[in-house]
N, C-alpha and C positions, 0 to 999 in steps of 0.2 A: 532276318532278307527284309528289303524295305520295299514294300508292292512298288512300282513302278508308275510315275504318274503321266494321269490320262485328259484327255481334254472330253469334260461329261456332256460336253454341246454340242457334241454331231449328230448333224440329221440330215441323212440325203432329200433333199426336198424332191418329190414325186416329180419325174417329168416323161410324158406318156403315158398312154391306156397301160403298159406292164409293168409300169412304179405306181401306178395308183391303183389299180388291181394287186398288185402283192402289197402295199399296204395298207387300206381295206380292210385284207385277209385277216393280217397282223392284230389291227388293230380289233378284228374280231374278238380272236382270239386271247387278247385284252382285258375287252370286259369279262366275258366267260370265268378267266382266269382273277379276275379282280372281284366277281358276284361270286366261285364257287371257294377261294380260298383271303378274301380277306385281307389281311394280315397277317397269316399267319405264313408269314416269308419261308420259315425252313420245310415246311410242307409243300407249301407251293414249287419249292426250289427241286421237288421230289420228283414231283408230276411233270413240271415244263422240262428239265435237266434231261431227262430220259425222249422229253421230244427232241432235244435240242443236238441229239444226240447221233439222231436219222442220220439230216441232212450231209453231212461230210462221208458218212458210208455209204449212202447212197451216190453221193457223188464222186468219191473215190471209185468205188465198182462203175458208174457209166462210162468216166472218163479211160478208164483201164481199158476197158473194154474197146473201145471207139478206136486208143492207139492201137491194139490189137489189131484192128479189123485195116488201119487208115496205114501199121505199118509207121507211124510218126511219134513223135516225141510229145510230150506231155505237156511240156515245159513245165515240170514240179507241183502242178496241181496236184498230182494224187499223194502224195508224200505228204502235202498241206492238207489236204481235205480228209487222210487217214488221221494225219496230229488232232486233227480239229474232234475228229471221234473219238478220239482217243480221252483228249481231255477234258470233254462235257462226260464222258462215261466216269471219267476222273470226279468230275461235280459233284455226279449222282452217286456213286459211292460212296462219298464226304459228306453229303446231307444228308445219307439215309443213316447214320452214324448218331447226326444229333439231332432231325426231326422222330425216328420211330414210326415210320410210317404207319399206319393201323390196316387190318384187309382190304375195308374197303378202302384205302388208297392205293394201296396196291392193283389190285384189280381196276382201278380208273388208270395206273401206272403202263398198264398189259394193252387193253384197249384204245389206252389214246398209242402208244406204240404201233399197234398192228395196223391200227386207222392211218395217225401220221406216214406209215410208211409208206403203206399202198398210193398215198393220196401225191406225195414229194415224189416218188418212184414215177407216178403217168407227169406230174406237174413237169419234171428234170428234162423225161421223153419231147413233151411238146415244146418245153422253153426253159430249156438252162439258165438262159439270162435273168429271167424273172423268179424259179428258185432259188438263184444265191444274192436278188433282190429280196422276197422272202425272208431267209436267212440273215441277210443284212439289216432289217429293219426288225427281228426277230429277236436281233442282238442289243440293239438300240433299245427294245424293252427290257431287256436281261439289264443291262446298265442301268439303269432307272430303278431298278425294281430292286437290286438291288445298293440303290443310296438308300434307296428307301428301307431296307435293314437297317446298315446302317446307321442311320435315325432312329429305326428302332432300338437298337442294342443301347446306342452312345443318351437315351432319352428315360432307360430301364425297361421297357418295355419287353422287348428281349429277354433274354439271360443270357449272358456273357460266359457264355461255359468253356471248359477247357477244348482247345482246337484235337478230332481227332486224332489219331495215331497216323492212320491211310495219309490221313493231309500236312501234317510235321514230314513222313516221308516224301510224300510226293511235289511239297514245293519247301524241302530243305527248310521251313521253319524253325526255329528254335526249342528247344524245352520253354515248357511252358505260357507257352504262345496260344493265344484264346480265339473266340469263333471268328469276332472281329476281325483278325490278322487273315483269319482263311475270308473271308467275306469279301476286303479287299482284295488281296488276289484274283480270288474267281471274276469277282469285278475286270479285274485288267486282263484275266483273260478274255472275257465277254467282247471288251470292247476291242481287243484283237481280232477278233472274229469277226466282229459290227467292221471294221475295215479292209481286212483281208475278201468279203463276200461282198459290199460293197465296190473291191477295186474287179472281182472276177466280172461280176454286172458289168460294168465299167467298161473293160474288157473286151467285153462279147458285142458292147456295141460301140468298137473303135475307140473308145474314151479312151485316159489317160486314167491310171490305177487312182491317184491318190495319197496322202498319207495316213503309214498306218501306226497303229499306237502300236508302243511293244509289250513282249509278252512277256511274265515271270516267267523264270525258267525251270523247269520240270525234270526231277531227276525219274530216270529210266528206270521204271521195278523189274529185276530179272525174276525169267519164271521158276516156280517152285524146285524142277527139277537142276536146276542151273545151282541155286542156291542151296540144294542138299547134296550135289557134287561134290 
């Protein structure tokens, strides 16, 4: 499978206080990630994908409850956000196999998840527009990070190991696929989430969605009780 072509230069220029707050917050997170992980991109991915899997679930939950209260249609938002959360979780499960996080990094994962969940839940209640813009900027940084990761692999500073089986199954990658191919499809996923969340933020401001990067196809994994039947 070939990863879809994506535009690596996409950047939503902050317009207004809400956008500037979102952009500044994400840049602060980027500073801490760069300081803590440097160029250990596999370990960075483990922690950051844990955080990245939170917004979709929060957004889906709160939109689901809002639609129930108002007895109105969700315009497709709930499934889109649930799919995003699932996709980011699969990124995490993949990079756990690659990076083999230490006990300390596992502790950081747990702490980061709780702190970010509570923060993002509150932010979404106060301003869903700002929350989606945060995710859009977060995914912009993810695209940059995975582009750097690819350069590390290409230049021999990160070993181009075999792709984990979970990645072969989820992205339907060919036998013999490597880490490089995994990073390419993950980066394409992040570009798709980037454009979707900037589009949601635009919609909440009454602006057009804009173009959305294509998402690589994913194989829906059956529950164990189904495959065992």
